[in-house]
KEKE-3310 file (N, C-alpha, C; in steps of 0.2 Angstrom, whole numbers, plus 5000, padded with zeros to 4 digits):
npx = (4803:4802:4790:4778:4769:4753:4740:4724:4707:4699:4707:4715:4730:4737:4747:4756:4765:4780:4782:4770:4769:4780:4780:4770:4776:4789:4784:4778:4790:4797:4789:4789:4803:4804:4796:4803:4815:4809:4805:4818:4824:4816:4817:4830:4830:4823:4832:4840:4843:4831:4836:4846:4837:4830:4840:4839:4832:4820:4813:4800:4794:4803:4799:4786:4788:4794:4784:4775:4768:4776:4771:4765:4768)
npy = (4747:4732:4729:4717:4709:4704:4693:4696:4689:4694:4695:4706:4716:4716:4727:4724:4728:4719:4716:4712:4699:4694:4697:4689:4676:4678:4679:4667:4659:4664:4660:4646:4644:4648:4638:4627:4629:4629:4616:4609:4614:4609:4596:4594:4598:4587:4577:4578:4570:4565:4569:4578:4588:4591:4598:4611:4626:4629:4617:4612:4620:4617:4604:4606:4613:4604:4595:4603:4606:4610:4621:4629:4643)
npz = (5486:5477:5464:5459:5446:5446:5440:5440:5443:5434:5423:5422:5426:5442:5451:5465:5480:5483:5496:5501:5499:5504:5517:5525:5523:5529:5542:5545:5544:5555:5565:5564:5566:5580:5586:5583:5591:5604:5604:5603:5615:5625:5623:5627:5640:5645:5645:5656:5672:5685:5697:5694:5689:5700:5708:5703:5708:5703:5700:5698:5688:5678:5675:5671:5660:5651:5648:5640:5624:5609:5603:5612:5622)
capx = (4803:4801:4783:4777:4762:4749:4735:4718:4702:4696:4712:4719:4736:4737:4753:4757:4772:4783:4781:4763:4770:4786:4779:4768:4781:4794:4781:4778:4797:4799:4785:4792:4809:4803:4793:4809:4819:4806:4805:4825:4825:4812:4820:4837:4828:4821:4838:4842:4840:4827:4840:4848:4832:4829:4845:4837:4827:4813:4812:4793:4794:4806:4795:4780:4790:4795:4778:4771:4769:4781:4767:4763:4773)
capy = (4740:4729:4728:4712:4710:4698:4693:4695:4685:4697:4696:4713:4715:4720:4728:4725:4728:4712:4715:4709:4692:4692:4698:4683:4671:4679:4678:4660:4656:4665:4655:4639:4644:4648:4631:4622:4631:4627:4609:4607:4616:4605:4589:4595:4598:4581:4573:4579:4565:4567:4572:4585:4593:4593:4603:4617:4629:4629:4611:4611:4624:4613:4598:4608:4615:4598:4592:4607:4605:4615:4627:4633:4647)
capz = (5485:5470:5462:5454:5442:5447:5435:5444:5441:5428:5418:5423:5430:5448:5454:5472:5482:5485:5504:5503:5498:5508:5525:5528:5522:5534:5548:5545:5545:5562:5570:5563:5569:5587:5588:5583:5596:5610:5604:5605:5622:5629:5623:5630:5647:5646:5645:5663:5676:5690:5702:5691:5688:5707:5710:5701:5713:5700:5697:5696:5682:5672:5673:5668:5653:5647:5646:5636:5617:5606:5600:5618:5625)
cpx = (4800:4793:4783:4770:4759:4742:4729:4713:4699:4701:4716:4725:4735:4744:4753:4764:4774:4782:4775:4764:4775:4784:4776:4772:4786:4791:4780:4785:4799:4795:4788:4799:4809:4800:4799:4814:4816:4806:4812:4826:4822:4815:4827:4835:4826:4826:4841:4839:4835:4831:4844:4843:4830:4834:4843:4832:4820:4811:4805:4791:4797:4802:4789:4782:4791:4789:4773:4773:4773:4777:4765:4769:4774)
cpy = (4738:4728:4721:4712:4703:4698:4691:4691:4688:4698:4702:4711:4719:4721:4729:4725:4721:4711:4712:4701:4690:4692:4691:4677:4671:4677:4671:4656:4658:4661:4648:4638:4644:4641:4626:4623:4628:4619:4606:4608:4611:4598:4589:4595:4591:4576:4573:4573:4569:4571:4578:4590:4596:4598:4610:4620:4629:4623:4610:4615:4620:4607:4600:4610:4609:4595:4596:4605:4611:4621:4631:4637:4645)
cpz = (5478:5469:5458:5451:5444:5443:5440:5440:5434:5422:5418:5427:5436:5451:5461:5474:5484:5492:5505:5502:5503:5515:5528:5528:5528:5541:5550:5547:5552:5567:5570:5567:5577:5589:5588:5589:5603:5610:5606:5612:5627:5629:5627:5638:5649:5647:5652:5667:5681:5695:5700:5691:5695:5710:5708:5706:5710:5696:5694:5689:5676:5670:5669:5660:5649:5644:5641:5629:5614:5604:5606:5621:5632)
residu = (MET:THR:ASP:ILE:ALA:LEU:ILE:GLY:ARG:ASN:GLY:SER:TYR:ASP:LYS:ARG:PRO:LEU:SER:LEU:ILE:VAL:ALA:PRO:ALA:LYS:THR:ALA:PHE:GLU:VAL:LEU:HIS:GLU:TRP:ARG:ARG:ARG:TYR:ARG:THR:ARG:GLN:GLU:LEU:ALA:LEU:PHE:SER:TYR:HIS:GLU:ARG:ASN:ASP:VAL:PRO:PHE:ALA:GLY:ASP:VAL:ASP:ALA:GLU:ILE:THR:LYS:PRO:PHE:TRP:LYS:LYS)
# end
């Protein structure tokens, strides 16, 4: 993996693997991507009419899913 040089508080160079910087950014991206997917899915479910949702055997779960905020699983 590529190393990058960071200047520490004392002015010395600190060589750290690039993965120490990339890994948190990747994790944050994955979380945001999942939140967006949940938001879109819940918005799509909300477009169904009351009667369409009641045709599904788990209609209570659908209603509960629609009302949840995007950050909750």
